[in-house]
C-alpha positions as CSV (number, residue, x, y, z in Angstrom):
1,X,310.5,116.4,123.6
2,X,311.0,113.5,120.5
3,X,309.7,113.7,117.2
4,X,306.7,110.9,117.8
5,X,305.6,113.1,120.7
6,X,306.4,116.4,119.1
7,X,303.9,115.1,115.4
8,X,300.9,113.9,118.0
9,X,300.7,117.0,119.2
10,X,300.1,118.8,115.9
11,X,296.5,118.9,113.4
12,X,295.4,120.4,110.9
13,X,294.7,123.8,110.6
14,X,297.3,125.1,112.9
15,X,299.4,128.3,111.8
16,X,303.2,127.7,110.7
17,X,305.8,130.3,111.8
18,X,309.2,129.9,111.1
19,X,312.5,130.6,113.2
20,X,312.6,134.3,112.1
21,X,309.2,134.4,113.0
22,X,307.4,134.7,109.6
23,X,304.4,133.0,109.0
24,X,304.5,130.6,107.0
25,X,301.0,129.2,106.2
26,X,299.1,126.3,107.6
27,X,299.1,122.5,108.4
28,X,296.9,120.8,105.7
29,X,298.6,117.0,107.0
30,X,300.3,115.8,109.5
31,X,302.4,112.2,108.6
32,X,304.0,110.5,111.6
33,X,307.3,108.7,110.6
34,X,308.0,105.0,109.6
35,X,311.5,104.2,110.6
36,X,311.5,101.2,107.9
37,X,310.0,103.2,104.8
38,X,313.3,103.1,102.8
39,X,311.6,104.5,98.9
40,X,308.4,105.5,97.4
41,X,307.4,103.6,94.3
42,X,305.5,105.5,91.2
43,X,302.3,103.3,90.5
44,X,303.4,101.1,87.4
45,X,299.8,100.5,86.1
46,X,298.1,101.5,82.5
47,X,295.6,103.9,84.4
48,X,293.1,102.3,81.7
49,X,290.1,103.7,80.8
50,X,287.7,103.9,82.8
51,X,287.2,107.2,84.8
52,X,288.0,106.0,87.9
53,X,291.1,104.4,86.9
54,X,292.1,107.8,84.8
55,X,291.4,109.4,88.6
56,X,293.0,107.6,90.5
57,X,296.1,107.3,88.8
58,X,295.8,111.5,88.5
59,X,296.1,111.3,92.2
60,X,299.5,112.1,93.7
61,X,301.0,110.3,96.9
62,X,302.6,112.5,99.5
63,X,304.6,113.7,99.5
64,X,305.0,115.0,96.4
65,X,308.8,115.7,96.3
66,X,311.8,114.1,95.0
67,X,312.4,110.2,95.7
68,X,315.2,110.6,97.7
69,X,313.5,113.8,99.6
70,X,310.3,112.0,100.1
71,X,312.1,108.7,101.7
72,X,313.9,110.9,104.8
73,X,310.2,112.6,104.7
74,X,308.3,109.3,105.6
75,X,311.2,107.9,107.7
76,X,311.4,111.1,109.9
77,X,307.5,112.0,109.6
78,X,306.4,115.3,108.8
79,X,303.8,118.2,108.0
80,X,302.8,119.5,104.6
81,X,302.2,123.5,104.7
82,X,299.8,125.2,102.8
83,X,301.4,128.1,101.8
84,X,301.5,131.8,99.5
85,X,305.9,131.3,100.0
86,X,305.8,129.1,97.1
87,X,304.3,128.6,93.2
88,X,303.0,125.3,94.2
89,X,301.2,126.5,97.5
90,X,303.1,123.7,99.7
91,X,306.1,123.2,101.4
92,X,307.0,120.2,103.8
93,X,308.3,120.0,107.4
94,X,310.5,117.3,108.7
95,X,310.0,116.6,112.3
96,X,313.4,117.7,113.2
97,X,312.7,121.0,112.1
98,X,310.1,122.1,114.4
99,X,310.9,123.4,117.6
100,X,308.0,124.0,119.2
101,X,304.3,122.9,119.3
102,X,301.3,124.8,121.3
103,X,298.0,124.6,121.2
104,X,297.4,127.0,117.9
105,X,300.9,127.1,116.4
106,X,304.1,125.2,115.4
107,X,307.1,127.0,115.4
108,X,310.2,126.1,113.4
109,X,313.8,126.0,114.4
110,X,314.4,126.6,110.1
111,X,313.7,129.6,108.2
112,X,310.7,129.2,105.6
113,X,313.2,129.9,102.6
114,X,314.8,126.4,103.3
115,X,312.1,124.2,103.7
116,X,311.2,122.1,100.5
117,X,308.2,123.0,98.0
118,X,306.0,120.3,96.9
119,X,306.4,119.2,93.3
């Protein structure tokens, strides 16, 4: 099954289990890949003084990881998984780390310890 088909079968709230059967958490976000995605750019404008501008500037763009990894996640597609396994409360799963998808569960082909945490 290709990565697009795999990601299209995943929905928010699904349980995620790693290759050893460890419960990783639940899917918070499904992002299909964009082969043309090259980089992630941080906002370059001053947040201004209005409350709306301040809130907008504080909003974190996904994925919240170092730029090189973010570019890879955006190209291949990814899941953001809420978890208690890392202090930040979320990890990212590359589309190619998904082994199988059932109607209620995503099984990974990698251990949870190798999943990059949210920054």
